[in-house]
VODRENGU-778135 format. One record per residue: residue number from 1; x, y, z of N, C-alpha, C, O, CB in turn. Coordinates in steps of 0.2 Angstrom, whole numbers. Glycine has a CB too. Example, Ala and Ser with C-alpha at 12.3 -4.5 7.8 and 13.67 -1.06 7.14 Angstrom:
BEGIN
   pos      nx      ny      nz     cax     cay     caz      cx      cy      cz      ox      oy      oz     cbx     cby     cbz
     1      66     -28      39      62     -22      39      66     -16      39      71     -17      42      57     -22      45
     2      64     -11      35      68      -5      36      64       0      39      67       6      40      70      -3      29
This chain:
BEGIN
   pos      nx      ny      nz     cax     cay     caz      cx      cy      cz      ox      oy      oz     cbx     cby     cbz
     1       4      -6       0       0       0       0       4       6       0       9       7       4      -5       0       6
     2       3      11      -4       7      17      -5       5      21       1       0      21       5       6      21     -11
     3      10      26       3       9      31       9       3      35       8      -1      36      12      15      35       9
     4       2      37       1      -4      41       0     -11      37       1     -16      40       4      -4      44      -7
     5     -11      31       0     -17      27       1     -17      25       9     -23      25      11     -16      20      -3
     6     -12      24      12     -12      23      19     -15      28      23     -18      27      28      -5      21      22
     7     -14      34      21     -17      40      24     -24      40      25     -27      42      30     -15      47      21
     8     -28      36      21     -35      35      21     -37      28      23     -43      27      23     -38      37      14
     9     -32      24      25     -34      18      28     -37      18      34     -34      21      39     -28      13      28
    10     -43      15      35     -47      16      42     -50       9      44     -55       9      48     -52      21      41
    11     -46       3      42     -49      -3      44     -48      -4      52     -43      -2      54     -45      -9      40
    12     -53      -8      55     -52      -9      62     -46     -13      63     -44     -18      60     -58     -13      64
    13     -41     -11      67     -35     -14      68     -35     -21      71     -31     -25      69     -30     -10      73
    14     -40     -23      75     -41     -29      77     -43     -34      72     -41     -40      71     -46     -30      83
    15     -47     -32      67     -49     -36      62     -43     -37      57     -42     -43      55     -55     -33      58
    16     -39     -32      56     -34     -32      52     -29     -37      54     -26     -42      51     -30     -26      51
    17     -27     -37      61     -22     -41      63     -24     -49      64     -21     -53      63     -19     -39      70
    18     -31     -49      66     -34     -56      66     -34     -59      60     -32     -65      59     -41     -55      69
    19     -35     -56      54     -35     -59      48     -28     -61      46     -27     -67      43     -37     -54      42
    20     -23     -57      48     -16     -59      46     -14     -65      50     -11     -70      48     -11     -53      48
    21     -16     -65      57     -14     -71      61     -17     -77      59     -14     -82      59     -16     -69      68
    22     -24     -77      57     -27     -83      55     -25     -86      49     -25     -92      48     -35     -82      55
    23     -24     -81      44     -21     -83      37     -14     -87      38     -13     -92      35     -20     -77      33
    24     -10     -84      43      -3     -87      44      -4     -94      47       0     -98      45       1     -82      48
    25      -8     -95      52      -9    -101      55     -12    -106      50     -10    -112      50     -14    -101      61
    26     -17    -104      46     -20    -109      41     -14    -111      36     -14    -117      34     -26    -105      38
    27     -10    -106      34      -5    -108      29       0    -113      31       3    -117      28      -2    -101      26
    28       2    -112      38       7    -116      41       5    -124      41      10    -128      41       8    -114      48
    29      -1    -125      40      -4    -132      41      -2    -136      34      -2    -142      34     -11    -132      42
    30       0    -132      29       2    -136      23       8    -133      20       9    -133      14      -4    -135      17
    31      13    -131      25      19    -128      23      23    -133      18      27    -131      14      23    -127      29
    32      23    -140      19      27    -144      15      25    -144       8      29    -146       3      26    -151      18
    33      19    -141       6      17    -141      -1      17    -134      -4      13    -132      -9      10    -144      -1
    34      20    -129       0      20    -122      -3      23    -121     -10      28    -125     -12      24    -118       2
    35      20    -117     -13      24    -114     -19      28    -108     -17      28    -106     -12      18    -112     -25
    36      32    -106     -22      36    -100     -21      32     -94     -19      34     -90     -15      40     -99     -27
    37      26     -94     -22      21     -88     -20      19     -89     -13      18     -84     -10      15     -88     -25
    38      17     -95     -11      15     -96      -4      20     -94       1      19     -90       6      13    -103      -3
    39      26     -95      -1      32     -94       4      33     -86       4      34     -83      10      39     -97       1
    40      32     -83      -1      32     -75      -1      27     -72       3      28     -67       6      33     -73      -8
    41      21     -75       2      15     -72       5      16     -73      13      14     -69      17       8     -76       3
    42      18     -79      15      19     -81      22      24     -76      25      23     -73      31      21     -88      23
    43      29     -75      22      34     -70      24      32     -63      25      33     -60      30      41     -70      20
    44      28     -61      20      25     -54      21      20     -54      27      20     -49      30      21     -52      14
    45      16     -59      28      11     -59      33      15     -59      40      13     -55      44       7     -65      33
    46      20     -63      41      24     -63      47      27     -57      48      27     -54      54      29     -69      47
    47      30     -54      43      34     -47      44      29     -42      46      30     -38      50      37     -46      37
    48      23     -42      42      18     -37      44      16     -37      51      15     -32      54      12     -37      39
    49      14     -43      54      12     -44      61      17     -41      65      16     -37      70      11     -51      62
    50      24     -43      64      29     -41      69      30     -33      69      31     -30      74      36     -44      67
    51      30     -31      63      31     -23      62      25     -19      65      26     -14      68      31     -21      55
    52      19     -22      65      13     -19      69      14     -19      76      13     -14      79       7     -23      67
    53      18     -24      79      19     -23      86      24     -18      87      23     -14      92      22     -30      88
    54      29     -17      83      34     -11      84      30      -5      83      32       0      87      40     -12      79
    55      26      -4      78      22       2      77      18       4      83      18      10      85      18       2      71
    56      14      -1      86      10       1      92      15       4      97      13       9     100       7      -6      94
    57      20       0      99      25       3     104      28      10     102      28      14     107      30      -2     105
    58      30      11      96      33      17      94      28      23      95      30      28      98      35      17      87
    59      21      22      93      16      27      94      15      29     101      15      34     103      10      25      91
    60      15      23     105      14      24     112      20      28     115      19      32     120      13      18     116
    61      26      26     113      32      29     116      32      37     114      35      41     118      38      26     113
    62      29      38     108      29      45     106      24      49     110      26      55     112      28      46      99
    63      18      47     111      13      51     114      13      51     121      10      55     125       6      48     112
    64      17      46     125      18      47     132      24      51     134      26      52     140      18      40     135
    65      27      54     129      32      59     130      29      65     133      24      67     131      36      61     124
    66      33      68     138      30      74     141      30      73     149      33      69     152      24      76     139
    67      26      78     152      26      78     159      21      72     162      18      69     158      23      85     162
    68      21      71     168      17      66     171      10      68     170       8      74     171      19      65     179
    69       5      63     169      -2      64     169      -5      66     175      -4      63     180      -5      58     166
    70      -8      72     175     -11      75     181     -16      70     185     -16      69     191     -15      81     179
    71     -21      67     181     -26      63     184     -22      57     187     -24      55     193     -31      61     179
    72     -18      54     183     -14      48     186     -10      50     192     -10      46     197      -9      45     180
    73      -7      55     192      -3      58     198      -8      58     204      -6      56     210       0      64     197
    74     -14      61     203     -18      61     209     -21      54     211     -22      53     217     -25      66     207
    75     -22      50     206     -24      43     207     -19      39     211     -21      36     216     -26      40     201
    76     -13      39     209      -8      35     213      -6      38     220      -4      34     224      -1      35     209
    77      -7      44     221      -6      46     228     -11      44     233     -10      44     239      -6      54     228
    78     -17      41     231     -22      39     235     -21      31     236     -25      28     240     -29      40     232
    79     -17      28     232     -16      21     233     -13      19     240      -9      23     243     -12      18     227
    80     -15      13     242     -12      10     248      -8       4     247      -8       1     241     -17       9     254
    81      -4       1     252       0      -5     251      -4     -11     249      -2     -16     247       4      -6     257
    82     -11     -11     251     -15     -17     249     -18     -16     243     -22     -21     241     -20     -17     255
    83     -17     -11     238     -20     -11     232     -16     -14     226     -10     -15     227     -21      -3     230
    84     -20     -17     222     -17     -20     216     -21     -17     210     -27     -16     210     -18     -28     216
    85     -17     -15     205     -19     -12     199     -19     -17     193     -13     -20     192     -15      -5     197
    86     -24     -18     190     -24     -23     184     -26     -19     178     -31     -15     178     -30     -29     185
    87     -22     -20     172     -23     -16     166     -22     -20     160     -18     -25     160     -19      -9     166
    88     -26     -18     155     -24     -21     148     -21     -17     144     -19     -18     138     -31     -24     145
    89     -19     -11     146     -15      -6     142      -8      -8     142      -5     -11     146     -16       1     145
    90      -5      -6     136       2      -7     135       6      -1     137      12      -2     138       4      -9     128
    91       4       5     137       7      11     138      10      11     145       8       7     150       3      17     137
    92      15      16     147      18      17     153      17      23     157      21      25     161      26      16     152
    93      11      26     155       9      33     158       8      32     166      11      36     170       3      36     155
    94       5      27     168       4      25     175      10      23     178      11      24     184      -2      20     175
    95      14      19     174      20      16     177      25      22     179      28      22     185      24      12     172
    96      25      27     175      30      33     177      27      36     183      31      38     187      30      38     171
    97      21      37     184      18      41     190      19      37     196      21      39     201      10      42     189
    98      19      30     195      20      26     201      27      26     203      29      27     209      18      18     200
    99      32      26     198      39      26     199      41      33     203      45      33     207      43      25     193
   100      38      38     200      41      45     202      37      48     208      40      52     212      40      50     197
   101      31      45     210      28      48     216      27      43     221      24      45     227      21      50     213
   102      29      37     221      28      32     226      34      27     226      39      28     222      22      27     225
   103      35      23     231      41      19     232      40      13     227      45       9     227      41      16     239
   104      35      13     222      35       7     217      41       7     213      43      12     211      28       8     214
   105      43       1     211      49       1     206      47      -5     201      44     -10     203      55      -1     210
   106      49      -4     195      48     -10     190      51     -16     191      48     -21     189      50      -7     183
   107      57     -17     195      60     -23     196      56     -28     200      57     -34     200      67     -22     200
   108      51     -25     205      47     -30     209      40     -28     209      36     -31     212      50     -30     216
   109      38     -23     205      31     -20     205      26     -23     200      20     -21     200      31     -13     205
   110      29     -26     195      25     -29     189      23     -36     191      18     -39     187      29     -29     183
   111      25     -39     196      23     -46     197      27     -51     192      25     -57     192      16     -47     196
   112      32     -49     189      36     -53     185      44     -53     187      46     -48     191      36     -50     178
   113      47     -58     186      54     -58     187      58     -57     181      58     -61     176      57     -65     191
   114      62     -51     180      65     -50     174      73     -52     175      75     -52     180      65     -42     173
   115      75     -54     169      82     -56     169      87     -51     169      93     -51     172      84     -61     163
   116      85     -45     167      89     -39     167      85     -33     166      79     -33     164      94     -39     161
   117      87     -27     168      84     -21     168      88     -16     165      94     -15     166      81     -18     175
   118      86     -12     160      90      -7     156      89       0     160      84       3     159      88      -7     149
   119      95       2     162      95       9     165     102      12     162     107      12     166      96       9     173
   120     101      14     156     107      17     152     112      11     151     118      13     151     110      23     155
   121     110       5     151     114      -1     151     111      -6     155     107      -5     159     121       1     154
   122     112     -13     152     109     -18     156     112     -20     162     118     -21     163     109     -24     151
   123     108     -21     167     110     -22     174     106     -28     177     100     -29     175     109     -16     179
   124     109     -31     182     105     -37     186     100     -33     190     102     -28     194     110     -41     190
   125      94     -35     190      89     -32     194      89     -34     201      92     -39     203      82     -34     192
   126      87     -29     205      87     -30     213      80     -31     215      76     -27     215      90     -23     216
   127      79     -37     218      72     -39     220      72     -39     227      68     -43     230      70     -45     216
   128      76     -36     231      76     -37     238      70     -35     242      68     -38     246      82     -33     241
   129      67     -29     240      62     -26     243      55     -27     240      55     -29     233      62     -19     244
   130      50     -27     243      43     -29     240      40     -22     238      40     -17     242      39     -32     245
   131      37     -22     232      34     -16     230      27     -14     234      24     -19     236      32     -16     222
   132      26      -8     235      20      -7     239      13      -8     235       8     -10     238      20       1     241
   133      14      -7     229       8      -8     225      10     -13     219      15     -12     216       5      -1     222
   134       5     -17     217       7     -22     211       3     -19     205      -3     -18     206       5     -29     213
   135       7     -18     200       4     -16     193       4     -22     189      10     -24     186       8     -10     190
   136      -2     -26     188      -2     -32     183      -4     -30     176     -10     -28     176      -6     -37     187
   137       0     -30     171      -2     -28     165      -3     -35     161       2     -38     158       4     -24     161
   138      -9     -37     160     -11     -43     158     -10     -44     150     -10     -50     148     -18     -45     159
   139      -9     -39     147      -7     -39     139       0     -37     138       1     -35     132     -12     -35     135
   140       4     -36     143      11     -34     142      12     -27     142       7     -23     144      13     -37     135
   141      18     -25     141      20     -18     141      25     -16     136      29     -20     135      22     -16     149
   142      25     -10     134      29      -8     129      37      -8     131      41      -8     127      28      -1     126
   143      38      -7     138      44      -7     141      47     -14     143      52     -15     146      45      -2     146
   144      43     -19     142      45     -26     143      48     -29     136      45     -28     131      39     -31     145
   145      54     -32     136      57     -34     130      59     -41     130      60     -44     136      63     -29     128
   146      59     -44     124      60     -51     124      64     -52     117      64     -48     113      54     -56     124
   147      67     -58     116      70     -59     110      65     -59     104      59     -60     105      73     -66     110
   148      68     -57      98      64     -57      92      60     -64      91      64     -69      92      68     -55      86
   149      54     -63      90      50     -70      89      49     -71      81      48     -66      77      44     -70      92
   150      50     -77      79      48     -79      73      42     -84      73      39     -84      78      55     -82      69
   151      41     -88      68      36     -93      67      38    -100      66      41    -100      60      30     -90      62
   152      37    -104      70      39    -111      69      34    -115      64      28    -116      66      40    -115      75
   153      36    -117      58      31    -120      54      29    -126      56      23    -129      53      34    -120      47
   154      32    -130      60      31    -137      62      25    -136      68      21    -141      68      37    -141      64
   155      26    -131      72      21    -131      78      16    -126      77      11    -126      81      25    -130      84
   156      17    -121      73      13    -115      72      13    -110      78       9    -107      80       5    -117      71
   157      19    -111      82      20    -107      88      25    -101      86      29    -102      82      22    -111      94
   158      24     -96      90      29     -91      90      35     -93      94      34     -95     100      26     -84      92
   159      41     -92      91      47     -94      95      53     -89      93      52     -86      88      49    -101      92
   160      58     -89      98      63     -84      97      67     -86      90      68     -92      88      68     -85     102
   161      68     -81      86      72     -82      80      79     -84      81      82     -88      77      72     -75      76
   162      82     -82      87      89     -84      88      89     -91      91      84     -93      95      92     -79      94
   163      94     -95      89      94    -102      92      97    -102      99      98    -107     101      99    -106      87
   164      99     -96     101     102     -96     108      97     -97     113      98     -98     119     106     -89     109
   165      90     -96     112      85     -95     116      79    -101     115      78    -102     109      82     -89     117
   166      77    -104     120      72    -109     118      65    -106     119      63    -101     122      73    -115     123
   167      60    -110     116      53    -108     116      51    -108     124      51    -113     127      49    -113     112
   168      48    -103     126      45    -102     132      50    -101     138      48    -100     144      41    -108     134
   169      56    -102     137      61    -101     142      66     -96     140      72     -97     142      64    -108     143
   170      64     -91     136      69     -86     135      69     -80     140      64     -79     143      67     -83     128
   171      74     -76     140      75     -71     145      70     -65     143      68     -64     137      82     -68     145
   172      68     -61     148      64     -55     147      68     -50     151      71     -51     156      57     -56     149
   173      67     -44     148      70     -38     151      65     -32     152      60     -33     150      76     -35     147
   174      67     -27     156      63     -22     157      67     -15     156      72     -14     159      60     -21     165
   175      64     -11     151      67      -5     149      65       1     154      59       2     155      66      -3     142
   176      70       4     157      68      10     161      70      17     158      66      21     157      72       9     168
   177      76      17     156      78      24     153      85      23     149      89      18     150      79      30     158
   178      86      27     144      92      27     140      94      35     139      91      38     136      91      24     133
   179     100      36     142     103      43     141     107      43     135     108      48     132     106      45     147
   180     110      38     133     115      37     128     113      32     122     108      29     123     122      35     131
   181     116      33     117     114      28     111     116      21     114     121      20     117     119      30     105
   182     111      16     112     112       9     114     112       5     108     110       7     102     106       7     118
   183     115      -1     109     115      -6     103     108      -9     102     105     -11     106     120     -12     105
   184     106      -8      95     100     -11      93     100     -13      86     105     -12      83      94      -6      95
   185      94     -14      83      94     -16      76      97     -11      71      94      -5      71      87     -18      74
   186     102     -12      68     106      -7      63     107      -1      67     107       5      64     101      -6      57
   187     108      -1      73     110       5      77     105      11      77     107      16      77     117       7      75
   188      99       9      76      93      14      76      91      16      82      85      15      84      87      11      71
   189      96      19      86      94      21      93      94      29      93      98      32      89     100      19      98
   190      89      31      97      89      39      97      87      40     105      81      40     107      83      41      92
   191      92      42     108      91      44     115      87      51     116      85      54     111      97      45     119
   192      85      53     122      81      59     123      74      58     125      71      63     126      82      63     117
   193      72      52     126      65      50     128      64      50     135      69      49     139      63      44     125
   194      58      51     138      57      51     145      58      44     147      58      39     143      51      54     147
   195      58      43     154      59      36     156      53      31     154      48      34     153      59      36     164
   196      55      25     153      50      20     150      48      21     143      44      17     140      43      21     154
   197      52      25     139      50      26     132      57      26     128      62      28     131      47      33     131
   198      56      23     122      62      23     118      60      24     111      54      26     110      66      16     118
   199      64      24     106      62      27      99      58      21      95      52      22      95      68      28      95
   200      61      16      92      57      11      88      59       4      90      55       0      92      58      12      81
   201      66       3      90      68      -3      92      71      -3      99      75       1     101      74      -6      87
   202      69      -7     104      72      -7     111      79     -10     110      82     -12     105      68     -12     115
   203      83      -9     116      90     -11     116      91     -19     115      87     -23     117      93      -9     122
   204      96     -21     111      98     -28     111     100     -30     118     102     -27     122     103     -29     106
   205      99     -37     119     101     -40     125     108     -40     126     112     -41     120      98     -47     126
   206     111     -40     132     118     -41     132     120     -48     131     116     -53     131     120     -39     140
   207     127     -49     130     129     -56     128     128     -61     134     127     -67     133     136     -56     126
   208     129     -58     140     129     -62     146     122     -65     148     121     -69     152     131     -59     152
   209     117     -63     144     110     -65     146     109     -71     142     103     -74     142     105     -60     144
   210     113     -74     137     112     -79     133     110     -86     137     113     -87     142     119     -81     129
   211     106     -89     134     104     -96     137     105    -101     131     101    -101     126      97     -96     140
   212     110    -105     131     111    -110     126     106    -115     126     105    -119     131     118    -113     126
   213     102    -116     120      97    -121     120     100    -127     116     105    -127     113      91    -118     116
   214      97    -133     117      99    -139     113      97    -138     106      91    -137     105      95    -145     117
   215     101    -139     101      99    -138      94      94    -143      92      94    -149      94     106    -139      90
   216      89    -140      89      83    -144      86      84    -144      78      82    -139      75      77    -141      89
   217      86    -149      76      87    -149      68      81    -150      64      81    -149      58      92    -155      67
   218      75    -152      68      69    -152      65      65    -146      64      59    -146      62      65    -158      68
   219      68    -141      68      64    -134      68      65    -130      62      71    -129      60      66    -130      74
   220      60    -128      59      61    -123      53      57    -116      55      51    -116      55      58    -126      47
   221      61    -111      56      59    -105      58      58    -101      52      62    -101      48      63    -101      63
   222      52     -97      52      51     -93      46      52     -86      48      49     -83      52      44     -94      43
   223      57     -83      44      59     -76      46      54     -71      45      51     -70      40      65     -74      42
   224      52     -67      50      48     -61      50      50     -56      54      46     -51      56      41     -63      52
   225      56     -55      56      59     -50      60      66     -48      56      68     -52      52      60     -52      67
   226      68     -42      58      75     -40      55      80     -45      56      81     -48      61      77     -33      58
   227      84     -46      51      90     -50      51      88     -57      52      92     -61      54      95     -48      56
   228      82     -59      50      81     -67      49      79     -68      42      75     -65      39      74     -68      54
   229      83     -73      40      82     -75      33      75     -78      32      72     -81      36      88     -80      30
   230      72     -78      26      65     -80      25      64     -87      27      58     -88      30      64     -80      17
   231      68     -92      27      66     -98      30      73    -101      33      77    -104      29      63    -103      25
   232      74    -101      39      80    -104      42      81    -100      49      77     -99      53      86    -103      38
   233      88     -99      50      90     -96      56      92     -89      56      91     -86      50      96    -100      59
   234      94     -86      61      96     -79      61     102     -77      57     107     -82      57      97     -76      68
   235     103     -71      54     109     -69      51     114     -67      57     111     -64      62     109     -63      46
   236     120     -69      57     124     -69      63     126     -61      64     123     -57      62     130     -73      63
   237     132     -60      68     135     -54      69     130     -50      73     129     -44      72     136     -50      62
   238     128     -52      79     125     -48      84     117     -49      84     114     -47      88     127     -41      83
   239     115     -51      78     107     -52      78     104     -57      82      98     -56      84     105     -53      71
   240     108     -61      85     105     -66      90     102     -63      96      98     -66      99     111     -71      92
   241     104     -56      98     102     -53     104      97     -48     103      96     -44     107     108     -51     107
   242      94     -47      97      89     -42      95      83     -43      99      81     -49     101      88     -42      88
   243      79     -38     101      73     -38     105      67     -35     102      68     -32      97      75     -35     112
   244      62     -37     105      55     -33     103      51     -33     109      52     -36     114      52     -38      97
   245      46     -28     108      41     -27     114      37     -34     116      35     -37     111      36     -22     112
   246      37     -35     122      33     -41     124      26     -39     126      24     -37     132      36     -44     131
   247      22     -39     121      15     -37     121      10     -42     118      13     -45     113      13     -30     119
   248       4     -43     120       0     -48     117      -4     -44     112      -7     -39     113      -6     -51     122
   249      -4     -46     105      -7     -42     100     -14     -42     100     -17     -47     103      -5     -45      93
   250     -17     -37      97     -25     -36      98     -28     -41      93     -31     -38      88     -26     -29      97
   251     -28     -47      94     -31     -52      89     -37     -55      93     -37     -55      99     -26     -57      86
   252     -42     -58      90     -47     -61      94     -45     -67      98     -47     -68     104     -53     -63      89
   253     -41     -71      95     -39     -77      98     -32     -76     101     -27     -77      98     -38     -84      94
   254     -32     -72     107     -25     -70     110     -21     -76     112     -23     -80     115     -27     -65     115
   255     -15     -75     111     -10     -80     113      -6     -78     119      -2     -73     119      -4     -81     107
   256      -8     -81     125      -5     -80     131       1     -85     133       3     -84     139     -10     -80     137
   257       3     -89     128       8     -94     130      14     -93     126      19     -97     127       5    -101     128
   258      15     -88     122      21     -87     118      27     -86     123      33     -86     121      20     -82     113
   259      26     -83     129      31     -82     134      31     -86     139      33     -84     145      30     -74     136
   260      30     -93     138      30     -98     143      24     -97     148      19     -96     145      37     -97     148
   261      25     -97     154      20     -96     159      19     -89     162      16     -88     167      20    -101     165
   262      23     -84     159      23     -78     162      17     -74     162      15     -71     167      28     -74     158
   263      13     -74     156       7     -71     156       2     -75     160      -2     -72     164       4     -70     149
   264       2     -81     160      -3     -85     164      -2     -84     172      -7     -84     175      -2     -93     163
   265       4     -83     174       6     -81     181       3     -75     183       0     -74     188      13     -82     182
   266       3     -70     178       0     -63     179      -7     -64     180     -10     -61     185       2     -58     174
   267     -11     -68     176     -18     -69     176     -20     -72     183     -25     -71     186     -20     -73     170
   268     -16     -77     185     -17     -80     191     -17     -75     197     -21     -75     202     -12     -86     192
   269     -12     -71     197     -11     -66     202     -17     -61     202     -20     -59     207      -4     -62     202
   270     -19     -59     196     -25     -55     195     -31     -58     198     -35     -55     202     -26     -53     188
   271     -32     -64     197     -38     -68     199     -38     -68     207     -43     -67     210     -38     -75     197
   272     -32     -70     210     -31     -70     217     -33     -63     220     -36     -63     225     -24     -72     219
   273     -30     -58     217     -32     -51     220     -39     -49     220     -42     -47     224     -28     -46     216
   274     -42     -51     214     -49     -49     213     -54     -53     218     -58     -51     221     -52     -50     206
   275     -52     -60     219     -56     -64     223     -56     -63     230     -61     -64     234     -54     -71     222
   276     -50     -60     232     -49     -58     239     -50     -51     241     -49     -49     247     -43     -61     242
   277     -52     -47     236     -52     -39     237     -58     -37     241     -64     -41     241     -52     -36     230
   278     -58     -32     244     -64     -29     247     -69     -26     242     -75     -26     243     -62     -23     252
   279     -66     -23     237     -70     -20     231     -65     -21     225     -59     -19     225     -72     -13     233
   280     -68     -22     219     -65     -22     213     -68     -17     209     -74     -17     207     -66     -29     209
   281     -64     -12     207     -66      -6     203     -64      -6     196     -59      -7     195     -64       1     206
   282     -69      -6     192     -68      -7     185     -69       0     182     -74       3     182     -73     -12     181
   283     -63       3     179     -63      10     177     -63      10     169     -58       8     166     -57      14     180
   284     -68      12     166     -68      14     159     -67       7     154     -64       8     149     -63      19     157
   285     -69       2     157     -68      -5     153     -74      -8     152     -78      -9     157     -62      -9     157
   286     -76     -10     146     -83     -13     145     -83     -20     144     -88     -23     143     -86      -9     139
   287     -77     -24     145     -77     -31     144     -80     -32     137     -85     -36     136     -81     -35     149
   288     -76     -30     132     -78     -31     125     -79     -39     123     -75     -43     126     -74     -28     120
   289     -83     -41     119     -84     -48     117     -78     -51     115     -77     -57     116     -89     -48     112
   290     -73     -48     112     -67     -51     110     -62     -53     116     -58     -57     115     -63     -47     105
   291     -63     -49     121     -59     -51     127     -62     -56     131     -64     -55     137     -58     -44     131
   292     -63     -62     129     -66     -67     132     -62     -69     139     -66     -71     144     -67     -74     128
   293     -56     -69     139     -52     -71     145     -53     -66     150     -53     -68     156     -44     -71     143
   294     -54     -60     149     -56     -55     154     -62     -56     157     -63     -56     163     -56     -48     151
   295     -67     -58     153     -74     -60     156     -74     -66     160     -77     -67     166     -79     -60     151
   296     -70     -71     158     -69     -77     162     -65     -76     168     -67     -79     173     -65     -82     157
   297     -61     -71     168     -57     -69     174     -62     -66     179     -62     -68     185     -52     -64     173
   298     -67     -62     177     -72     -60     182     -76     -65     184     -78     -65     190     -76     -54     178
   299     -78     -70     180     -83     -75     182     -79     -79     188     -83     -81     192     -85     -79     176
   300     -73     -81     187     -69     -85     191     -68     -81     198     -69     -84     203     -63     -87     189
   301     -67     -75     198     -66     -71     204     -72     -71     208     -72     -71     214     -64     -64     202
   302     -78     -70     205     -85     -70     208     -86     -77     211     -88     -77     217     -90     -68     203
   303     -85     -82     208     -86     -89     210     -81     -91     216     -83     -94     221     -85     -94     205
   304     -75     -88     216     -70     -89     221     -71     -85     228     -68     -86     233     -63     -89     219
   305     -74     -79     227     -75     -75     232     -79     -78     238     -84     -81     237     -78     -68     230
   306     -76     -78     244     -80     -81     250     -86     -77     252     -90     -79     255     -75     -81     256
   307     -86     -70     251     -91     -66     252     -95     -63     246     -93     -65     240     -89     -60     257
   308    -100     -59     247    -103     -56     241     -98     -52     238     -94     -48     241    -109     -52     243
   309     -97     -53     231     -92     -49     227     -94     -42     226    -100     -40     223     -91     -52     220
   310     -90     -37     229     -92     -30     228     -88     -27     222     -82     -27     222     -89     -26     235
   311     -92     -25     217     -89     -22     211     -92     -15     210     -98     -14     211     -91     -27     205
   312     -87     -11     208     -89      -4     207     -87      -2     200     -81      -4     197     -85       1     212
   313     -92       1     196     -90       3     189     -90      10     189     -94      14     191     -96       0     184
   314     -84      13     186     -84      20     185     -83      21     177     -78      19     174     -77      23     188
   315     -88      24     174     -89      25     167     -94      30     165     -99      30     169     -91      18     164
   316     -93      34     160     -98      39     159    -104      36     155    -109      39     155     -95      44     154
   317    -103      30     153    -109      26     150    -109      19     152    -107      14     149    -108      26     142
   318    -111      18     159    -111      12     162    -116       7     161    -116       1     163    -110      13     169
   319    -122       9     158    -128       5     158    -127      -2     155    -129      -7     158    -133       9     154
   320    -124      -2     149    -123      -9     146    -120     -14     150    -122     -19     151    -120      -8     139
   321    -114     -12     153    -110     -16     157    -114     -18     163    -114     -24     166    -103     -13     159
   322    -117     -13     166    -121     -14     173    -126     -19     172    -127     -24     176    -124      -8     175
   323    -130     -19     166    -135     -23     164    -132     -30     163    -135     -35     165    -139     -21     158
   324    -127     -31     160    -123     -37     159    -121     -41     165    -122     -47     166    -118     -37     154
   325    -119     -36     170    -116     -39     177    -122     -42     180    -122     -47     183    -113     -34     181
   326    -128     -38     181    -134     -40     184    -137     -46     181    -139     -50     185    -139     -34     185
   327    -137     -47     175    -140     -52     171    -136     -59     173    -138     -64     174    -140     -51     164
   328    -129     -58     173    -125     -64     173    -124     -66     181    -124     -72     182    -118     -62     171
   329    -124     -61     185    -122     -63     192    -127     -62     197    -127     -65     203    -116     -60     194
   330    -132     -58     196    -138     -57     201    -135     -55     207    -131     -50     208    -142     -64     201
   331    -138     -58     213    -136     -55     219    -129     -57     222    -127     -55     227    -141     -58     224
   332    -126     -61     218    -119     -63     220    -114     -57     219    -109     -58     223    -116     -69     215
   333    -116     -52     216    -112     -46     215    -116     -40     218    -121     -39     216    -110     -45     208
   334    -112     -37     223    -115     -31     225    -112     -25     221    -106     -23     221    -113     -29     233
   335    -116     -23     216    -114     -18     211    -115     -11     213    -121      -9     215    -118     -20     204
   336    -110      -7     212    -110       0     213    -108       4     207    -103       2     204    -106       3     219
   337    -113       8     204    -112      11     198    -110      19     199    -114      22     202    -118      10     193
   338    -105      21     196    -103      28     196    -103      31     189     -98      29     185     -96      30     200
   339    -108      35     187    -108      37     180    -104      43     180    -106      49     181    -116      39     178
   340     -98      42     178     -93      48     178     -87      46     174     -85      40     173     -91      49     185
   341     -83      51     171     -77      49     168     -72      48     174     -73      49     180     -74      55     164
   342     -66      45     172     -61      43     177     -58      50     180     -57      50     186     -55      40     173
   343     -57      55     176     -55      61     178     -59      65     183     -57      67     188     -54      66     172
   344     -66      64     182     -70      68     186     -71      64     193     -71      67     198     -77      68     183
   345     -71      57     193     -71      53     198     -65      54     203     -66      54     209     -72      46     197
   346     -59      54     200     -53      56     204     -53      63     207     -51      63     213     -47      55     199
   347     -55      67     203     -56      74     206     -60      75     212     -59      78     217     -58      79     200
   348     -66      71     211     -71      71     217     -68      68     223     -69      70     229     -77      68     215
   349     -65      62     222     -62      58     227     -56      62     231     -55      61     237     -59      52     225
   350     -52      66     227     -46      69     230     -48      76     232     -44      80     235     -41      69     225
   351     -54      79     230     -56      86     232     -52      91     228     -53      97     229     -54      87     239
């Protein structure tokens, strides 16, 4: 598509990526009988999917540049040590406020164990102290990084393009800030961004983070990331350590298993927090039909709660969700509805 045509492109992004994802999975089932045209089509689909992940992160990194969000700042100042925040957002606006205004730190506040953290260079994380608030990002975060993923034609799974890392057991890192130029794909580094933000490609992993895997000669990875040849392994000379954002793409059948059990462990923590909470407040989230896992999370939390589940909805248009909650759960949920925007609700609560 030409740039001039793209300016007028307005397709739903979830429909677009879902179509790419499903076509790719369907094609992989007859990979042994591909024509040269099929191989070219599959490479383009995989490359398009990966580059959309970079584009999402790049746009968020650009628009979250600037001062701390005023409403988020007021919100985090009211948090207590017993609070847990659950979000499906990839951006780091809230993360920055937590970091700068509270004792919360990314090394222990995300509910994940990172192999390394980038603070103008890769460092071993310090997990000694417990974070006062837990921020569970169930669809990942733009500042979480992992090895470049490719597509295994034998399994239809996403796997690291580098043979140094194994499926489900690869290292993950957390990006905090970069004051200087860092090593990345074709050295396309551009410092000067605020904390939690980078230009387009995140920093490459350091050499010491390598995990040597057992060679699998039956694996055929299909390149869809920089410096990965169309069918085979990575091009050498440093490309083994290239990274990409660790986020769950906006497709209907979301894959929560490409990073081992890391996302599943976050969902388990979210379930535990909701089931044992005094009140679960849902802010500006409508539980869309495509987010089936989110609705299932709520169902399980209600069923596991020892007492009547107290749920609060904060939304300027809450009627549809409120009716769905009452229809599904009845008296098992003590429902409180606040017809308000997040900004207005925070302003009223903080005076």
